[in-house]
C-alpha positions as CSV (number, residue, x, y, z in Angstrom):
1,M,-57.5,-38.6,8.1
2,I,-58.4,-35.0,9.2
3,K,-61.4,-34.9,6.9
4,N,-62.8,-38.2,8.4
5,R,-62.4,-37.0,11.9
6,L,-64.3,-33.8,11.2
7,A,-67.1,-35.7,9.5
8,K,-67.5,-37.9,12.6
9,E,-67.6,-34.9,14.9
10,K,-70.5,-33.4,12.8
11,T,-72.8,-36.3,13.7
12,T,-72.6,-35.4,17.4
13,K,-73.9,-31.9,17.1
14,C,-77.5,-30.9,18.0
15,P,-80.1,-31.3,15.3
16,S,-80.8,-28.3,13.2
17,G,-83.1,-25.8,14.8
18,S,-82.5,-27.1,18.4
19,R,-81.9,-24.3,21.0
20,S,-80.9,-26.5,23.8
21,F,-77.4,-26.8,25.1
22,D,-76.0,-30.2,25.9
23,R,-73.7,-29.8,28.9
24,N,-72.1,-33.2,28.1
25,L,-71.0,-32.0,24.6
26,H,-67.2,-31.6,24.4
27,I,-65.4,-29.0,22.3
28,P,-63.5,-30.8,19.6
29,V,-60.0,-30.0,21.0
30,I,-58.0,-32.5,18.9
31,P,-59.4,-31.4,15.5
32,L,-58.7,-27.8,16.5
33,F,-55.1,-28.7,17.4
34,L,-54.6,-30.5,14.1
35,S,-56.0,-27.5,12.2
36,V,-53.5,-25.1,13.9
37,L,-50.7,-27.6,13.2
38,F,-51.8,-27.7,9.6
39,L,-51.7,-23.9,9.3
40,L,-48.2,-23.8,10.9
41,S,-47.1,-26.4,8.4
42,L,-48.3,-24.3,5.5
43,L,-46.4,-21.2,6.8
44,L,-43.3,-23.2,7.2
45,Y,-43.7,-24.7,3.7
46,R,-44.1,-21.2,2.3
47,N,-40.8,-20.0,3.8
48,L,-39.0,-23.0,2.5
49,A,-40.5,-23.1,-0.9
50,F,-40.7,-19.3,-1.5
51,P,-37.6,-17.7,0.1
52,N,-38.1,-14.3,-1.5
53,T,-40.2,-13.0,1.4
54,P,-39.4,-9.6,3.0
55,E,-37.7,-11.3,5.9
56,N,-35.6,-13.5,3.8
57,H,-34.8,-10.7,1.4
58,I,-33.4,-8.6,4.2
59,A,-31.3,-11.4,5.5
60,A,-29.9,-12.1,2.0
61,A,-29.1,-8.5,1.4
62,A,-27.2,-8.3,4.7
63,E,-25.2,-11.4,3.8
64,K,-24.4,-10.0,0.4
65,E,-23.3,-6.7,1.9
66,K,-21.0,-8.6,4.3
67,Q,-19.5,-10.5,1.5
68,E,-18.9,-7.4,-0.6
69,L,-16.9,-5.5,1.9
70,P,-13.6,-4.1,0.4
71,A,-10.6,-6.3,1.1
72,E,-8.8,-3.4,2.8
73,K,-11.4,-3.3,5.5
74,I,-10.8,-6.9,6.5
75,T,-8.4,-7.1,9.4
76,A,-6.0,-10.0,9.1
77,R,-5.4,-12.1,12.2
78,D,-2.4,-14.2,13.2
79,T,-2.6,-17.9,14.3
80,A,-3.3,-16.8,17.9
81,G,-6.3,-14.8,16.8
82,N,-4.7,-11.4,17.5
83,A,-5.2,-8.6,15.0
84,A,-2.2,-8.6,12.6
85,Q,-0.7,-5.6,11.0
86,T,-1.9,-5.0,7.4
87,E,0.4,-4.0,4.6
88,T,0.5,-0.4,3.4
89,L,1.4,0.0,-0.3
90,L,1.5,3.0,-2.6
91,D,0.9,2.6,-6.3
92,A,4.4,2.4,-7.7
93,E,5.4,2.0,-11.3
94,T,8.8,0.4,-12.0
95,Q,11.3,2.5,-13.9
96,Y,14.8,1.4,-14.8
97,Q,17.9,3.6,-15.1
98,Y,19.4,1.4,-17.9
99,P,20.2,1.8,-20.6
100,E,20.0,5.6,-20.8
101,L,21.3,6.5,-17.3
102,P,23.8,3.8,-16.2
103,N,24.7,6.1,-13.3
104,G,21.4,7.8,-12.9
105,C,19.8,6.0,-9.9
106,E,19.0,9.3,-8.2
107,A,17.2,10.8,-11.3
108,T,15.3,7.6,-11.9
109,S,14.3,7.2,-8.2
110,L,13.0,10.8,-8.2
111,S,11.1,10.1,-11.4
112,I,9.5,7.0,-9.7
113,A,8.6,9.0,-6.6
114,L,7.0,11.9,-8.6
115,T,4.9,9.4,-10.6
116,I,3.7,7.8,-7.4
117,L,2.6,11.3,-6.2
118,G,0.5,11.7,-9.3
119,Y,3.0,13.6,-11.5
120,P,4.3,11.3,-14.2
121,A,8.0,12.2,-14.8
122,D,10.7,11.3,-17.3
123,K,14.1,10.2,-15.8
124,L,16.0,12.0,-18.6
125,S,14.2,15.2,-18.0
126,I,14.8,14.9,-14.3
127,A,18.5,14.3,-14.9
128,Y,19.1,17.2,-17.2
129,D,16.4,19.7,-16.6
130,Y,16.0,19.6,-12.8
131,L,18.9,17.8,-11.1
132,P,21.8,20.2,-10.3
133,L,25.0,18.7,-11.7
134,E,28.5,19.6,-12.6
135,P,30.8,17.6,-14.9
136,F,34.3,16.5,-14.1
137,I,37.2,18.6,-15.2
138,Y,40.5,16.9,-15.9
139,E,43.6,19.0,-15.7
140,N,47.2,17.9,-15.3
141,G,46.3,14.4,-14.4
142,I,43.9,15.5,-11.7
143,Y,40.1,15.3,-11.6
144,Y,38.0,18.1,-10.3
145,A,34.3,17.7,-9.4
146,P,31.7,18.9,-7.0
147,D,30.8,17.7,-3.5
148,P,27.9,15.1,-3.9
149,E,26.3,16.7,-0.9
150,V,25.8,19.8,-3.1
151,L,25.7,18.8,-6.7
152,Y,25.5,15.6,-8.8
153,A,29.2,14.7,-9.7
154,G,29.6,14.1,-13.4
155,D,27.2,13.0,-16.1
156,P,24.7,10.2,-15.2
157,A,24.6,9.0,-18.8
158,T,28.3,8.3,-19.0
159,S,30.9,6.2,-17.2
160,L,32.3,9.4,-15.6
161,G,29.1,9.9,-13.6
162,F,29.0,9.2,-9.9
163,Y,26.2,10.3,-7.6
164,C,24.7,12.9,-5.4
165,L,23.1,12.8,-2.0
166,E,19.8,14.1,-0.7
167,Y,20.2,17.9,-1.1
168,P,20.5,18.0,-4.9
169,V,17.5,15.6,-5.2
170,T,15.5,17.9,-2.9
171,V,16.4,20.9,-5.0
172,A,15.3,19.0,-8.2
173,A,12.0,17.8,-6.7
174,N,11.1,21.3,-5.5
175,H,12.0,22.8,-8.8
176,F,9.7,20.3,-10.5
177,F,6.9,21.0,-8.0
178,D,7.2,24.7,-8.6
179,E,6.9,24.3,-12.3
180,H,3.9,22.0,-12.1
181,A,2.1,24.0,-9.3
182,A,2.1,20.8,-7.2
183,A,0.9,20.8,-3.6
184,W,4.0,19.0,-2.4
185,T,7.4,19.9,-1.1
186,A,10.5,17.8,-0.8
187,R,12.4,17.5,2.5
188,S,15.6,15.8,3.4
189,L,16.2,13.4,6.3
190,N,19.5,12.6,8.1
191,T,18.0,10.2,10.6
192,V,16.2,7.2,9.0
193,T,14.3,4.8,11.1
194,A,11.4,2.4,10.5
195,D,9.0,4.9,12.0
196,T,10.1,7.7,9.7
197,I,9.8,5.5,6.6
198,E,6.4,4.1,7.6
199,G,5.1,7.5,8.7
200,A,5.9,9.0,5.3
201,I,4.2,6.2,3.5
202,Q,1.1,6.4,5.7
203,N,0.9,10.1,4.7
204,G,0.9,9.1,1.0
205,S,4.6,9.9,0.4
206,P,7.2,7.5,-1.0
207,I,10.6,7.9,0.5
208,I,13.9,8.0,-1.5
209,I,16.8,6.4,0.4
210,W,20.5,5.8,-0.2
211,A,21.6,2.2,0.5
212,T,24.4,-0.1,-0.5
213,M,24.2,-1.7,-3.8
214,D,23.7,-5.3,-2.4
215,Y,21.9,-4.0,0.7
216,S,24.7,-5.1,2.9
217,D,25.6,-3.2,6.1
218,T,29.1,-2.2,4.9
219,A,30.1,0.8,2.9
220,Q,32.8,0.4,0.4
221,Y,35.0,3.1,-1.2
222,H,37.0,3.4,-4.5
223,T,40.6,2.7,-3.9
224,D,41.9,3.9,-7.3
225,F,39.8,7.0,-8.0
226,T,39.4,10.4,-6.1
227,W,38.7,13.9,-7.1
228,I,39.4,17.4,-5.8
229,L,36.6,19.5,-4.4
230,S,36.2,23.3,-4.8
231,N,37.7,23.8,-1.3
232,G,40.8,21.8,-2.2
233,E,40.0,18.7,-0.2
234,T,40.3,15.2,-1.8
235,Y,37.0,13.3,-2.1
236,T,37.0,9.5,-2.0
237,P,33.7,8.3,-3.4
238,Y,31.6,5.3,-2.4
239,S,31.9,2.3,-4.7
240,N,28.7,0.6,-3.7
241,L,26.2,3.5,-3.2
242,H,22.7,3.1,-4.7
243,C,19.5,5.2,-4.6
244,V,16.1,3.5,-4.4
245,V,12.4,4.3,-3.5
246,V,10.6,2.7,-0.6
247,Y,6.9,2.6,-1.4
248,G,5.3,0.3,1.1
249,F,5.8,-1.8,4.3
250,G,4.4,-4.8,6.1
251,T,5.1,-6.3,9.4
252,D,8.7,-7.2,8.8
253,I,9.5,-6.0,5.3
254,F,9.8,-2.9,3.2
255,Y,8.7,-2.8,-0.4
256,V,11.4,-1.2,-2.6
257,C,11.4,0.0,-6.2
258,D,15.0,-0.4,-7.3
259,P,16.0,1.3,-10.6
260,I,18.2,-1.6,-11.4
261,E,16.5,-4.7,-9.9
262,G,12.8,-3.6,-10.1
263,K,10.4,-4.3,-7.2
264,L,11.9,-6.0,-4.2
265,E,10.8,-7.0,-0.7
266,I,13.6,-6.4,1.8
267,E,13.5,-7.2,5.5
268,K,13.3,-4.1,7.6
269,D,16.5,-4.7,9.6
270,I,18.5,-5.4,6.5
271,L,17.4,-2.2,4.7
272,L,17.9,0.0,7.7
273,G,21.4,-1.5,8.2
274,S,22.2,-0.7,4.6
275,I,20.9,2.9,4.9
276,A,22.9,3.4,8.1
277,A,26.1,2.1,6.4
278,L,25.9,5.2,4.1
279,D,25.2,7.6,7.0
280,N,21.4,7.9,6.7
281,H,20.4,9.9,3.7
282,A,16.8,10.2,2.6
283,V,14.2,12.4,0.9
284,Y,10.5,12.4,1.7
285,F,7.5,14.5,0.4
286,Q,5.0,16.6,2.4
287,N,1.6,17.7,1.2
288,I,1.5,21.4,1.8
289,T,-2.3,21.5,1.8
290,Q,-2.5,19.3,4.9
């Protein structure tokens, strides 16, 4: 159709060699418009049929970069469209106290924490090479043992092993750090809140806490077993004390590595209530190079 219209227009032009100008001759506007339209159509076809143009290549690269953003850089949002809190997790490896250390939750928890910090540790070595402990002495029907605030009471591998609290674990951790020239130091806590736990984890530190065995908010005590401390006082031990590692948190939960149960997700209020039931004992780690 275009070719025929152009041929018709050629018959209206001046004869070859004529110098005169016909004022009544009209410029072929319609054929010119169709030619421009044809060229635009060719350009559009090239973009559609051959997408690997510089412009399309840049657009494709930008889309690919957008799709390959690391997952941790994507902000989750709740149903209302508000920015939601993302989870913070340290890389924790589960270690179990059984069967070697049936009463060794403190040594196993410290081994878990040291491994998280980049220093793989063995729970048996922690229990017998680093953790300060003192066995029970039985004389004249009476048991004598140390204060768990100062030393581990008993032998964690036997039935006559009880527990220790934060100070002996701090001593064991710092002894380990000294021997391994580690850039960390262990510190004890006597006030444990959601902020202190989350702050430690955000700084790359797991936190060792003492909680009740079933994560209830009630401490229980032995009714048929006590021992005498070095100062002559009678000590009545907890019967439901347990030591675990908190290695992460989300909006409403803490991630716990339990030396008996393995990895758990526990609601924040429940765990904090369990910690408070045993008078808030914890150990965290500080990088001394920061």
